[in-house]
VOGU-3710 file (C-alpha; in Angstrom, 3 decimals, decimal comma):
1> mellvhgtkq> -79,602/43,357/-30,293  -82,732/43,468/-29,136  -84,929/46,932/-29,269  -87,409/47,717/-26,322  -89,968/51,013/-26,137  -91,558/51,489/-23,059  -92,807/54,585/-20,796  -95,895/56,427/-19,790  -98,828/56,123/-22,511  -101,940/55,957/-20,582
11> gykssfipns> -100,143/55,183/-17,777  -96,584/53,111/-17,402  -96,628/50,279/-20,246  -93,463/48,122/-20,315  -93,579/48,005/-24,003  -95,124/50,127/-26,728  -95,085/47,794/-29,571  -98,212/45,553/-30,072  -97,749/41,732/-29,641  -93,645/41,962/-28,659
21> qptfslgdir> -92,234/40,012/-25,616  -89,083/41,354/-24,443  -86,705/39,520/-23,032  -86,152/41,997/-20,278  -87,439/44,882/-18,714  -86,752/47,870/-16,577  -89,764/49,040/-14,848  -91,112/52,256/-14,298  -88,328/54,868/-13,284  -91,129/57,830/-12,365
31> ngvnnenplg> -90,534/59,177/-8,973  -94,472/60,785/-8,617  -93,403/64,192/-9,003  -95,510/65,901/-11,406  -92,578/69,076/-12,658  -92,748/70,095/-16,160  -89,494/72,111/-15,888  -87,323/69,033/-16,731  -89,961/68,765/-20,261  -88,152/67,541/-23,145
41> ksaysiaffn> -84,685/67,087/-21,892  -83,413/63,665/-21,944  -80,988/61,237/-19,624  -79,156/58,201/-20,692  -78,449/55,010/-18,450  -77,289/51,661/-18,340  -78,274/48,482/-16,546  -77,167/45,064/-16,120  -79,460/42,065/-16,953  -78,677/38,024/-18,170
51> ggivytkyti> -75,027/38,705/-18,837  -75,788/41,259/-20,416  -76,341/45,525/-20,672  -79,225/47,298/-21,322  -78,377/50,975/-22,746  -81,345/53,138/-22,443  -81,910/57,407/-23,310  -84,798/58,517/-21,488  -87,502/62,033/-23,110  -89,516/63,515/-20,012
61> irdtlrayat> -92,679/64,255/-21,848  -96,702/64,479/-20,517  -99,013/61,335/-20,944  -101,623/63,159/-22,661  -104,214/60,198/-22,204  -103,973/60,674/-18,529  -104,331/64,555/-18,004  -101,143/65,308/-18,984  -99,212/64,249/-16,693  -95,108/64,039/-16,109
71> gniafslflp> -93,661/60,993/-17,452  -91,133/59,584/-20,157  -90,748/57,705/-23,350  -87,685/55,477/-23,286  -85,730/53,879/-25,880  -83,627/50,755/-24,671  -80,940/48,336/-26,431  -79,290/45,415/-24,858  -76,623/43,901/-26,022  -74,950/40,558/-24,764
81> anrelggkga> -71,688/40,460/-22,724  -69,674/39,358/-25,088  -71,289/41,113/-27,985  -71,201/44,990/-29,350  -71,814/47,480/-32,081  -69,326/48,177/-34,753  -68,584/51,364/-32,860  -68,723/50,867/-29,828  -69,485/53,217/-27,095  -70,406/55,937/-30,298
91> dvkslldkls> -72,519/53,427/-32,252  -74,730/53,063/-28,545  -75,390/56,409/-28,212  -76,167/57,444/-31,952  -78,879/54,463/-32,495  -80,290/55,768/-29,549  -80,667/59,272/-30,176  -81,936/58,160/-33,989  -84,391/56,091/-32,289  -85,611/58,687/-30,295
101> kfyieeyvrd> -85,432/61,515/-32,198  -87,559/59,801/-35,431  -90,373/58,836/-32,470  -90,379/62,054/-31,125  -91,121/63,848/-34,454  -93,438/61,460/-35,779  -95,655/60,907/-31,906  -94,725/64,044/-29,984  -96,408/67,510/-29,986  -95,214/70,251/-27,952
111> nnvnrgettl> -93,810/67,409/-25,207  -97,465/65,824/-25,333  -97,329/62,253/-26,476  -99,964/60,523/-28,537  -99,570/64,232/-30,550  -101,192/66,100/-28,044  -104,924/63,600/-28,812  -107,249/62,660/-26,395  -108,078/59,342/-28,247  -105,042/56,630/-28,944
121> ihedwsflqd> -103,221/57,061/-32,566  -102,004/54,384/-34,621  -98,090/54,067/-34,652  -96,118/52,667/-37,178  -92,911/50,953/-35,725  -90,982/50,041/-38,780  -88,835/52,665/-38,578  -87,162/50,473/-35,611  -86,028/47,762/-38,156  -85,126/50,443/-40,369
131> itteyteqek> -82,649/52,346/-38,521  -81,188/49,190/-36,393  -79,911/47,903/-40,044  -77,593/51,023/-40,242  -75,628/49,660/-37,381  -73,556/46,234/-37,270  -73,166/43,612/-34,175  -70,287/41,827/-33,777  -67,966/39,986/-31,130  -66,023/41,454/-28,229
141> nrkdeeiasg> -62,161/41,442/-28,876  -61,865/41,454/-25,213  -63,348/39,529/-22,089  -65,574/41,637/-20,315  -66,802/40,063/-16,581  -69,986/39,572/-16,326  -72,338/42,299/-14,042  -75,385/41,710/-12,058  -77,525/44,635/-11,157  -77,282/45,486/-7,497
151> tddpafhyyk> -81,130/46,507/-5,686  -80,255/49,857/-4,695  -82,294/52,482/-6,015  -80,046/54,603/-9,570  -77,114/56,441/-8,980  -76,156/59,122/-11,284  -72,975/60,464/-12,973  -73,002/63,917/-14,621  -70,877/63,940/-18,172  -69,564/66,942/-19,335
161> sdidlielld> -69,793/66,494/-23,158  -70,545/63,554/-25,509  -67,086/62,448/-25,966  -67,457/61,959/-22,207  -70,710/60,498/-22,584  -69,622/58,030/-25,285  -66,528/56,784/-23,528  -69,038/55,801/-20,039  -71,212/53,813/-22,723  -68,080/52,170/-24,177
171> kpyqeeysry> -66,565/51,298/-20,852  -69,957/50,587/-18,835  -68,180/47,992/-16,488  -67,237/49,964/-13,464  -66,575/48,603/-10,020  -68,611/51,232/-8,719  -72,069/50,596/-10,644  -72,582/47,258/-8,647  -74,725/48,410/-6,051  -77,150/49,851/-7,992
181> rqilfidsnl> -80,225/48,548/-10,754  -79,774/51,347/-12,822  -76,820/54,185/-13,482  -78,298/57,375/-15,057  -75,610/59,677/-16,756  -76,947/63,404/-17,111  -75,570/66,396/-18,917  -74,218/68,197/-16,481  -75,296/71,458/-18,117  -78,986/70,128/-17,301
191> qgasnplnvl> -77,776/70,933/-13,189  -80,869/72,907/-11,567  -84,869/73,083/-12,529  -84,294/71,373/-15,774  -82,756/68,296/-14,558  -84,180/65,030/-15,401  -83,679/63,769/-11,853  -85,815/66,008/-10,731  -88,868/63,542/-11,798  -86,759/60,020/-12,449
201> knsgielnpd> -86,398/57,677/-9,712  -82,750/57,810/-7,687  -80,806/57,282/-4,897  -79,230/60,560/-4,688  -76,078/59,102/-4,854  -73,526/60,541/-7,587  -70,759/58,399/-8,893  -67,539/59,535/-10,813  -66,047/56,278/-12,125  -62,361/56,474/-12,869
211> lkneyyylnn> -62,416/55,570/-16,620  -58,577/55,184/-16,671  -58,777/53,003/-14,639  -59,649/49,898/-16,887  -60,313/46,447/-15,812  -58,222/43,828/-16,490  -58,483/39,855/-16,231  -56,308/37,279/-15,575  -55,991/34,961/-18,449  -53,376/32,438/-17,628
221> ynshkgikit> -53,121/32,018/-14,131  -52,103/28,890/-12,427  -52,383/28,108/-9,093  -50,814/25,388/-8,658  -47,582/26,946/-9,984  -46,422/28,538/-6,046  -47,204/32,202/-7,810  -49,281/34,591/-5,327  -50,763/38,033/-6,458  -52,522/40,351/-4,898
231> annqarsdkk> -54,015/43,735/-6,377  -56,038/46,338/-4,003  -54,595/44,651/-1,139  -57,063/41,314/-2,315  -55,771/38,147/-3,578  -56,316/37,463/-6,922  -56,994/34,105/-8,334  -57,979/32,258/-11,781  -61,545/31,515/-9,897  -64,575/34,217/-10,718
241> genkirakwh> -64,945/37,213/-9,417  -60,855/36,662/-7,703  -59,256/37,451/-11,508  -59,911/41,196/-12,181  -57,403/43,791/-11,254  -58,067/47,694/-12,193  -55,336/49,352/-13,972  -54,340/51,669/-11,007  -54,533/48,730/-8,070  -51,290/48,405/-6,549
251> ieinyskddr> -50,134/44,874/-7,532  -48,031/42,625/-5,745  -46,205/39,584/-7,186  -44,810/37,255/-5,309  -42,782/33,613/-5,698  -40,037/31,906/-4,067  -38,312/28,912/-6,011  -36,628/28,296/-2,946  -35,603/30,169/0,126  -32,681/28,379/0,863
261> sfrpinakgt> -31,140/28,669/-2,768  -32,620/31,933/-4,135  -33,611/34,616/-3,754  -37,862/35,798/-3,789  -39,287/37,702/-5,960  -41,228/40,493/-4,749  -42,603/42,483/-7,699  -44,795/45,883/-7,095  -46,679/48,333/-9,601  -49,549/48,980/-11,532
271> isdpsseihk> -51,045/47,820/-15,087  -51,014/51,602/-15,976  -47,306/52,467/-15,426  -45,654/50,215/-17,957  -42,039/50,678/-16,136  -43,166/49,111/-12,638  -41,577/45,963/-11,994  -44,358/43,259/-12,240  -44,075/43,989/-16,272  -41,480/41,693/-16,117
281> yieikgnqim> -43,755/38,792/-14,938  -46,591/39,747/-17,341  -47,776/40,621/-20,398  -51,223/42,659/-21,395  -52,951/41,851/-24,383  -56,295/43,862/-25,004  -57,472/43,355/-20,883  -56,405/40,218/-20,433  -53,158/39,841/-17,761  -50,780/36,766/-19,095
291> lkydafdnpi> -48,585/35,789/-16,542  -44,656/34,863/-17,866  -44,015/31,816/-16,419  -40,445/31,634/-17,771  -39,647/34,517/-16,124  -40,199/32,923/-12,811  -37,586/30,232/-13,798  -34,372/31,611/-13,478  -34,537/33,707/-10,042  -31,195/35,570/-8,825
301> kkekkvtfei> -29,249/32,904/-6,979  -28,312/33,265/-3,313  -24,594/32,655/-2,677  -23,304/30,717/0,602  -19,832/30,744/1,436  -18,585/27,869/3,108  -14,648/27,700/4,875  -12,592/25,210/5,055  -9,431/24,676/7,425  -6,505/21,828/7,069
311> kdhyginieg> -5,157/20,710/10,268  -2,996/17,517/11,419  -4,635/15,474/14,479  -3,035/17,849/16,847  -5,032/20,631/16,158  -1,907/22,449/13,906  -2,489/24,109/10,211  -0,937/22,685/7,794  -0,219/24,392/4,586  0,001/23,628/0,565
321> aeiqidnlkw> -2,576/21,070/1,191  -4,985/20,005/-1,830  -8,705/19,733/-1,487  -11,310/18,031/-3,922  -14,822/18,260/-4,180  -16,429/15,772/-4,990  -15,508/14,412/-8,384  -13,528/17,847/-9,025  -10,204/18,602/-9,665  -7,728/18,476/-6,999
331> ykvdgssitk> -7,130/22,004/-5,996  -4,285/23,341/-3,966  -4,726/25,351/-1,334  -2,667/28,674/-0,587  -2,220/28,947/3,009  -3,993/26,633/5,773  -7,703/27,311/4,936  -9,532/28,319/1,447  -13,342/29,947/1,355  -15,432/28,488/-1,461
341> vfcgediikp> -19,089/30,509/-2,366  -21,779/27,880/-3,584  -24,753/29,847/-5,696  -28,279/28,460/-6,219  -29,149/24,832/-6,382  -26,028/23,975/-4,793  -26,376/25,064/-1,873  -29,175/23,029/-0,236  -26,727/20,067/-2,104  -24,763/17,622/0,156
351> fkisarkese> -21,009/17,848/-1,232  -18,390/15,726/-0,148  -15,125/17,037/0,398  -11,490/15,727/1,562  -7,749/17,574/1,580  -4,097/15,558/1,137  -0,544/16,744/1,594  0,663/13,650/-0,422  4,681/14,818/-0,528  4,080/13,950/3,641
361> nlysevvtfm> 1,884/11,154/3,096  -1,216/13,129/4,480  -4,732/12,374/3,896  -7,866/13,376/4,928  -11,377/11,143/5,385  -14,324/12,585/3,286  -16,497/14,827/4,889  -19,823/15,499/3,769  -21,627/19,337/4,338  -24,358/21,004/3,227
371> pdtqnepvll> -23,503/24,923/2,474  -26,902/25,458/3,985  -26,225/24,023/6,985  -22,551/24,338/7,243  -22,052/27,918/9,885  -19,246/27,029/10,960  -15,813/25,866/9,289  -15,724/22,501/7,219  -12,271/21,072/9,286  -10,372/18,499/7,519
381> nlqkqkkvki> -8,065/16,949/9,560  -5,053/15,161/7,761  -3,523/12,273/9,753  -0,067/10,158/8,588  -1,601/7,867/5,904  0,147/4,369/4,722  -1,711/2,221/2,824  -0,591/-1,213/1,803  -1,622/-3,934/-0,667  -2,715/-7,419/0,821
391> fvidnengny> -1,296/-10,525/-0,973  -2,255/-14,188/-0,267  0,154/-16,766/-1,536  -0,905/-20,763/-1,510  1,871/-21,968/0,322  2,301/-24,866/-1,473  2,393/-24,039/-5,028  3,042/-20,062/-4,210  0,332/-19,271/-6,642  -1,696/-16,110/-5,769
401> ipnfkfwcnd> -5,060/-16,556/-4,385  -7,647/-13,901/-5,084  -10,993/-13,360/-3,365  -10,316/-13,910/-0,008  -11,598/-12,413/3,720  -9,616/-11,322/5,950  -9,298/-10,264/9,974  -7,359/-8,018/11,543  -7,664/-6,891/15,460  -8,460/-3,441/14,779
411> gkgyrenise> -11,804/-3,885/15,522  -13,618/-3,593/12,402  -14,369/-7,345/11,572  -13,889/-9,434/8,913  -13,451/-7,745/5,365  -14,212/-9,233/1,742  -13,173/-8,916/-1,679  -10,750/-5,764/-0,261  -6,962/-6,435/-1,221  -5,501/-2,991/1,207
421> mifvndeigk> -5,645/-1,088/4,358  -4,750/2,273/5,156  -3,524/2,625/8,458  -2,830/6,451/10,013  -1,392/7,674/12,842  0,080/5,797/15,956  -1,262/2,652/14,085  1,436/2,816/11,350  3,860/1,875/14,390  1,662/-0,565/15,850
431> twiikvskie> 1,641/-4,635/15,379  -1,391/-6,157/13,877  -2,689/-9,331/13,884  -3,987/-10,208/10,116  -5,447/-13,637/9,629  -6,812/-14,361/6,105  -9,119/-17,022/5,139  -10,773/-18,479/1,599  -13,663/-21,650/1,081  -13,259/-22,585/-2,492
441> gqvnylgkie> -15,123/-25,944/-2,586  -14,107/-28,428/-0,462  -10,147/-26,519/0,319  -9,990/-24,145/2,953  -7,160/-21,716/3,300  -6,165/-20,559/6,281  -3,157/-17,966/7,049  -1,919/-15,337/9,881  0,749/-13,248/10,486  2,125/-10,740/12,611
451> ycpaekndii> 2,443/-7,023/10,769  3,479/-3,159/11,143  3,016/-0,869/8,383  6,372/1,240/9,941  8,612/-1,911/9,429  6,962/-3,615/5,997  4,884/-2,447/2,715  2,909/-4,824/1,392  0,751/-7,413/3,869  2,253/-11,072/2,152
461> vhchksikgn> -0,160/-13,851/4,263  1,288/-17,590/3,474  -1,770/-19,895/3,387  -1,750/-23,693/4,396  -4,450/-25,571/2,036  -6,820/-28,153/3,881  -9,616/-30,430/2,724  -13,122/-29,826/4,452  -13,596/-33,410/5,372  -10,115/-33,457/6,698
471> spnvaykidp> -10,256/-30,198/8,550  -13,879/-28,668/9,362  -13,863/-25,145/9,381  -15,324/-24,316/12,860  -14,900/-21,591/14,476  -14,495/-21,601/18,261  -14,813/-18,292/20,279  -12,682/-17,386/22,909  -12,781/-16,985/26,804  -10,063/-15,257/28,688
481> gehgkkaekc> -10,819/-17,332/31,794  -11,275/-16,273/35,521  -7,702/-15,080/36,097  -7,107/-13,109/33,225  -8,593/-10,456/30,779  -8,326/-10,260/26,457  -5,209/-8,456/25,012  -6,274/-5,834/22,100  -4,713/-7,845/19,700  -7,206/-11,177/20,250
491> peysnsstgd> -8,992/-12,558/17,920  -12,722/-13,393/18,234  -12,673/-17,084/16,874  -9,672/-19,736/16,773  -10,264/-22,251/14,032  -8,509/-24,880/15,755  -10,020/-27,239/18,179  -6,758/-27,649/20,323  -6,365/-23,909/19,788  -2,521/-23,954/18,265
501> dldkniivpn> -3,895/-21,190/16,642  -3,921/-19,191/19,249  -0,758/-16,915/20,828  -0,778/-16,667/24,659  0,102/-13,484/24,234  -3,677/-12,748/23,213  -4,550/-12,780/26,566  -3,377/-11,193/29,513  -3,137/-12,999/33,413  -3,998/-11,132/36,563
511> pgyvfknwel> -1,065/-10,204/38,670  -0,080/-13,311/40,391  -1,242/-15,940/37,505  0,660/-17,103/34,570  -0,697/-18,826/31,675  -1,131/-22,402/31,746  -2,709/-23,739/28,478  -6,453/-23,787/26,744  -9,183/-25,779/27,835  -12,074/-26,815/25,031
521> vdgihvakye> -15,237/-26,520/27,134  -18,766/-26,982/25,164  -17,234/-24,986/21,720  -15,493/-22,337/23,758  -11,278/-21,979/24,214  -11,233/-20,887/27,895  -7,624/-20,039/29,237  -6,191/-21,971/32,125  -4,040/-20,027/34,574  -1,328/-21,081/37,648
531> kkipifkkai> -0,286/-19,385/40,226  3,303/-17,686/40,402  5,764/-19,189/43,516  8,004/-16,119/44,728  11,231/-17,225/43,633  12,612/-16,382/47,387  9,465/-19,077/48,098  11,189/-21,724/45,937  14,871/-20,882/47,047  13,799/-21,602/51,318
541> tilkspagiv> 11,840/-24,494/49,964  15,438/-25,901/48,621  17,588/-24,999/50,995  15,268/-26,775/54,074  17,074/-30,153/52,657  20,737/-31,425/52,688  20,485/-32,251/48,894  19,279/-28,912/48,600  21,907/-27,278/50,018  24,170/-29,767/48,266
551> saivsvlvif> 22,710/-28,651/44,639  22,948/-24,973/45,641  26,960/-25,361/46,378  27,060/-27,290/42,841  25,234/-24,725/41,050  27,511/-21,787/42,161  30,516/-23,552/41,095  29,037/-24,184/37,872  27,883/-20,708/37,203  31,630/-19,473/37,994
561> gsiwainklp> 33,131/-22,139/35,941  30,666/-21,641/32,950  32,034/-17,874/33,183  35,351/-18,586/33,397  34,856/-20,621/29,805  33,455/-18,602/28,082  36,027/-15,902/28,498  38,804/-18,504/27,410  36,344/-19,358/24,656  36,970/-17,603/21,137
571> dknnlfvesq> 34,585/-14,658/20,034  31,472/-16,034/20,106  30,513/-14,272/16,964  32,445/-16,897/15,092  30,319/-19,783/16,211  27,492/-18,207/14,171  29,045/-17,185/10,896  28,068/-20,353/9,525  24,414/-20,136/10,128  24,200/-16,007/9,313
581> islkqindyv> 23,150/-14,935/5,912  25,813/-12,006/4,301  24,397/-8,767/3,153  25,976/-10,384/-0,137  24,187/-13,353/-0,384  20,780/-11,207/-0,017  21,871/-9,086/-3,026  22,762/-11,671/-4,983  19,533/-13,891/-4,930  16,855/-10,588/-4,551
591> egnslfldtl> 18,444/-9,173/-7,622  19,245/-12,853/-9,268  17,243/-14,889/-11,903  15,703/-17,476/-9,698  13,412/-15,559/-7,041  11,736/-18,502/-5,698  9,298/-17,973/-2,804  10,264/-20,850/-0,587  13,631/-19,323/-0,672  12,833/-15,867/-0,835
601> nnikdkweaq> 11,171/-16,799/2,743  13,966/-18,397/3,787  16,237/-15,530/3,234  13,344/-13,110/4,899  13,486/-15,968/8,260  17,004/-15,535/8,577  17,381/-12,042/8,343  14,422/-11,355/10,365  16,774/-13,912/13,106  20,057/-11,171/12,809
611> kksyiteygg> 17,741/-8,172/13,489  18,746/-8,516/17,285  22,200/-8,268/16,246  22,427/-4,993/15,226  20,814/-4,029/18,270  23,321/-2,466/20,809  22,164/-3,205/24,811  24,682/-1,657/27,108  24,550/-0,668/30,815  22,950/-2,739/33,124
621> gcfggeknvn> 25,397/-5,785/35,229  25,165/-9,120/37,090  23,148/-7,391/39,206  20,929/-5,277/37,846  20,075/-1,472/36,688  18,201/-0,100/33,359  20,065/-1,814/30,289  19,974/0,875/27,541  19,172/0,577/23,965  20,743/1,599/20,500
631> dskvieiwqp> 18,568/0,566/17,493  20,047/2,912/15,074  21,865/0,400/12,735  18,813/-1,435/12,682  17,032/2,185/10,934  20,382/2,518/8,816  21,288/-1,231/7,665  19,019/-3,824/8,615  15,628/-2,169/7,833  16,387/-1,038/4,182
641> vkntidsait> 17,474/-5,211/3,704  14,013/-5,597/4,953  12,407/-3,537/2,476  14,616/-4,986/-0,455  13,551/-8,746/0,281  10,152/-8,236/0,751  10,011/-5,778/-2,772  11,380/-9,221/-4,147  8,593/-11,460/-2,798  5,995/-9,374/-3,550
651> krvlinskdf> 7,556/-8,751/-6,877  7,725/-13,186/-7,243  4,171/-12,901/-6,010  3,526/-11,294/-9,195  4,964/-12,716/-11,550  3,086/-16,002/-10,103  -0,039/-14,272/-10,363  1,178/-12,645/-13,644  -0,274/-9,109/-13,125  2,128/-7,595/-15,520
661> salkklhysn> 0,354/-3,997/-15,571  2,267/-3,960/-12,072  5,306/-5,968/-13,347  6,068/-2,710/-15,649  6,602/-0,434/-12,786  8,794/-2,549/-10,943  12,301/-1,675/-10,554  14,859/-4,901/-12,201  18,763/-5,511/-12,106  20,953/-6,309/-14,891
671> tqhsfksaie> 20,429/-10,313/-14,061  16,709/-9,404/-14,437  16,904/-7,496/-17,810  15,381/-10,242/-20,263  12,065/-10,369/-18,013  11,974/-7,059/-17,965  12,183/-6,938/-21,583  9,762/-9,258/-22,537  6,879/-8,277/-20,434  7,636/-4,888/-21,825
681> kiestkyedv> 6,386/-6,036/-24,693  2,880/-7,705/-23,995  0,275/-4,945/-24,888  -2,277/-4,481/-22,422  -4,760/-6,206/-24,715  -2,957/-9,234/-24,311  -2,473/-9,784/-20,770  -4,982/-12,172/-19,853  -4,181/-14,442/-23,415  -0,030/-14,495/-22,368
691> arqlgitsql> -1,191/-15,098/-18,861  -3,457/-18,059/-19,712  -0,498/-19,692/-21,911  2,054/-19,089/-19,415  0,449/-21,634/-16,598  2,212/-21,912/-13,858  5,219/-19,675/-13,154  5,900/-20,749/-9,604  8,764/-22,691/-10,439  10,159/-21,177/-12,948
701> tltqiaekin> 13,115/-18,782/-13,461  12,499/-14,977/-14,614  14,762/-16,158/-17,638  12,660/-19,193/-18,836  9,825/-16,893/-17,943  10,996/-14,847/-20,435  11,585/-17,919/-23,054  8,107/-18,463/-22,855  6,590/-15,139/-23,352  8,758/-14,332/-26,864
711> eilnikssii> 7,662/-18,193/-27,947  3,856/-16,790/-27,325  4,410/-13,825/-28,398  5,750/-15,398/-31,596  9,310/-12,838/-30,966  12,480/-14,729/-31,688  14,725/-14,826/-27,821  17,312/-12,463/-28,136  18,345/-11,911/-23,935  20,926/-9,204/-24,221
721> espsttsent> 22,651/-8,724/-20,426  23,680/-5,040/-20,257  27,219/-4,885/-19,871  28,713/-4,671/-16,084  30,385/-1,323/-15,674  32,844/-4,067/-13,178  36,717/-3,833/-13,471  39,536/-4,539/-11,609  39,449/-1,076/-10,327  35,899/-0,707/-9,563
731> erkpakqnek> 35,310/-4,148/-8,252  33,653/-3,870/-4,609  36,038/-4,945/-1,935  33,879/-7,591/0,390  32,489/-6,497/3,478  34,751/-6,119/6,663  33,539/-8,179/9,345  33,419/-6,485/12,751  35,082/-8,023/15,112  33,308/-7,343/18,036
741> sgkdeglktk> 29,775/-7,143/16,810  29,757/-10,050/14,376  27,586/-7,745/11,878  28,366/-6,981/8,075  29,325/-3,606/7,828  29,623/-3,014/4,463  26,013/-1,731/3,911  25,852/2,419/4,989  22,873/3,480/2,989  19,225/3,776/3,890
751> tsppkanvde> 17,871/2,885/1,061  19,039/-0,628/-0,097  21,686/-3,252/-0,239  25,134/-3,062/-1,973  24,094/-4,117/-5,437  26,233/-7,817/-6,769  28,839/-7,236/-8,899  28,504/-9,095/-12,728  31,301/-10,925/-14,119  32,307/-9,962/-17,247
761> stqqtdgkdd> 32,403/-13,515/-18,263  28,472/-13,250/-18,045  28,067/-10,883/-20,182  26,727/-12,519/-23,111  25,276/-10,539/-26,653  24,298/-13,892/-28,433  20,455/-15,156/-27,724  21,581/-18,905/-28,078  24,369/-17,755/-24,823  20,868/-17,774/-22,193
771> mtseiihyik> 22,039/-21,454/-20,898  25,658/-20,328/-20,535  24,619/-17,541/-18,437  22,183/-18,946/-16,391  24,442/-21,791/-15,363  27,438/-19,540/-14,660  24,783/-17,586/-12,292  24,125/-20,338/-10,574  27,137/-21,667/-9,854  28,036/-18,202/-8,524
781> gseldeekle> 24,611/-18,096/-6,399  24,009/-18,825/-2,346  22,505/-22,635/-3,561  24,080/-24,854/-5,251  22,132/-28,629/-5,909  23,739/-31,815/-6,870  20,562/-32,690/-9,041  20,289/-28,932/-10,890  24,092/-29,540/-11,419  24,051/-32,608/-12,709
791> eysktrgike> 20,827/-31,358/-15,304  23,562/-29,165/-16,183  26,679/-30,813/-17,163  24,515/-32,696/-19,432  23,433/-29,750/-21,093  24,250/-29,620/-25,005  25,105/-27,085/-27,051  26,877/-24,880/-24,154  30,471/-23,800/-24,353  33,255/-26,984/-23,541
801> dlktlpilcf> 34,925/-25,038/-20,606  31,446/-24,529/-18,810  30,686/-28,494/-19,374  33,124/-29,326/-16,293  32,103/-26,122/-13,891  29,775/-28,976/-12,419  32,050/-31,505/-12,198  34,581/-29,400/-10,391  31,939/-28,696/-8,056  31,622/-32,549/-7,355
811> dfwelgnstd> 35,126/-33,237/-7,419  35,606/-30,146/-4,911  32,515/-31,600/-2,755  34,577/-35,017/-3,064  37,485/-33,497/-1,633  35,392/-32,456/1,703  34,748/-36,001/2,309  37,980/-37,513/2,503  39,317/-38,653/5,560  43,312/-38,524/4,498
821> tkkpktyysf> 44,323/-35,742/6,609  47,981/-36,421/5,385  47,102/-35,245/1,909  46,989/-31,215/2,147  48,517/-30,465/-1,306  45,373/-32,238/-2,767  43,299/-29,779/-1,642  45,585/-26,712/-2,704  45,986/-27,928/-5,892  42,531/-28,312/-6,726
831> rdkinadknf> 41,918/-24,565/-5,292  44,585/-23,591/-7,240  42,698/-25,325/-10,710  39,790/-23,411/-9,092  41,097/-19,987/-9,045  42,639/-20,720/-12,730  39,282/-20,627/-14,154  37,784/-17,354/-14,634  34,024/-18,615/-14,223  34,718/-19,489/-10,879
841> enskldrkst> 35,713/-15,839/-10,232  33,529/-14,414/-7,266  31,956/-17,871/-7,283  31,540/-19,518/-3,551  34,269/-22,100/-4,484  37,076/-18,746/-5,300  38,713/-18,624/-1,719  39,488/-15,273/-2,709  35,942/-13,846/-2,925  35,276/-15,149/0,783
//
């Protein structure tokens, strides 16, 4: 603290203390009026200097040494802004009162300074030290903003009591004071003639500060947090002069984490009202305002509703479907639409949604949406979908070829590292061209098929293998030429320099032209055409010559003769019986033990060639007329059998590729039971090891593969055939041939062809009889090979009656080679021997079964 004694003694003196050098000065406050009514009366004041505050007490006296002119004696106390007396305002008033009282009692007589004497007297200032030692100075526990005094003449305020005065001295930093050099505090009882203001300079402006409207200061405000604060309609910040807020000022705190996701914070209130909303976000410590930043982290979340509508591709509502958002669980929808509520930050996140109804093979594409911008319902179009796997087979050894690339004429170009395709809606009924290729070192693999998803399940492509040096993998572009255009299924390239891998149906000739051939021009296959010649023009040209007339007559005779001959011939269906394959032959093989790919593909080709025999055409005639087609038997009979063949091919493909996981999920016949039992013993952790030790399996039967698996797993071979339920009473009769159509009517189910009967002689319970079972099954099969029979005839350890079976087959064939037509009894006697051997029952040599 610093003391200063100043006033009028022989005129105004800035300091009464000799040799003192004060750091501040208030100046002469007299207004020049020589009025003695206020003599002996006092006034207090505050002023702001050098970042601190000056407290002063003025007492009105006469300047004896200057003709008794009216003057004053003043005691001033300076305290820095961060310091205060222990008793604050009360100590300030007490100190100034004691100093003033001691001096007046010692050196003023009858309001006359210098004890009223006309010569200057000596004054002892030691009392200043004595009195100040009674008070302690300390650091403030609150921070006040520094104020500099203004330039206007002093303003004043009338206080009603000492308590009021002490509070004024205790709270000097009032915004109202900033314009004035000093603020004078006058006892309200002195208003009138004795008012000290009558002889003290002032502006005539009375102030009435609201001491309850205290000052507070933003302490931890961070402008980078995005929080905006206004007080008394003024923006507040962490800058000096902008961090002050008074207790009764109206305050607004505004913050928005994200207007799209959260409700903005807009809190209003005053510091003086602790119940106001702003106190959720601020804390008052002394006169410091501390922002609660964590309170801004969890604003109220907004909600956004999004509706999802599920329809088919015709726009018809689909009920009972499931939806999946991102990777969450599938959720069943009641009805054909559902509304979901998204909250907070989820409103501005992108989500993926899809729908399905698996019972009807309906699936939607994945749709991406963001709730914030999704104002219309999200439409999920369900489409008929068929997902098929692609199997690529090496034609040479039947091995599965992985990591291939393929092309389809769906406009999507080549695809790699994809082993399945998805067809939707109308795509399922169309026929597609699938091309497969792979380059592995110097080896090229190429394959091509036509595929219709409605007719087949898996896509199985057989590839031809070639060496790069011998057959370079060159791609030739395709040009439809000037008299045609590309068909929808036309590929982009050919891999053959001659164009022999191109179907003529991949181009569509213009009217009046027919496709002739491909011509390679500068590395491009160009389609060539020739004009059509109308048939009537050809006929006229021929009939113009004598030879043409004769030819025409002969042709007519030939036609009528042919018609007569056809009518006299036996039923035409009987001509094809030997070249056709029966349902029983197919069933025996696909549920048998061999399942060799070459044989399966041969069976498939034959069965596909027989498809037309299941289609009935009627109507029309020799002279035209539209024909009607009935293909119901294709659906009822032919297609289920075709699916069975495809399933068998898939099974053998999976066997060759040693995909044990997929094989465990398939259906197996009684004959294939040993293979099924063997693979079920393989643990998933041993798949790779077993596959490696098995090696190539394409030429092995299922029983042989099962034995190798058991050996690898160190399990004693014990192949047990499931007992047959066949008996004389339940034995299925051979399928009857329809005399008119020549078709096998024995199969009436839409799911699978009839199952082959298992003879009791094939039921084995001992593992050592596996070969016995195999020989019997082979002889009953649709294929008999001399080398294989020779191998069986030399097999050791089989029953004696089985050793004669291969020999009987050789003898039976020898009968067919005999030129002696006079010994029919030889045939019949040998047939009787076959019929008498129960091992041949239901075999190809048993005439009873054919």
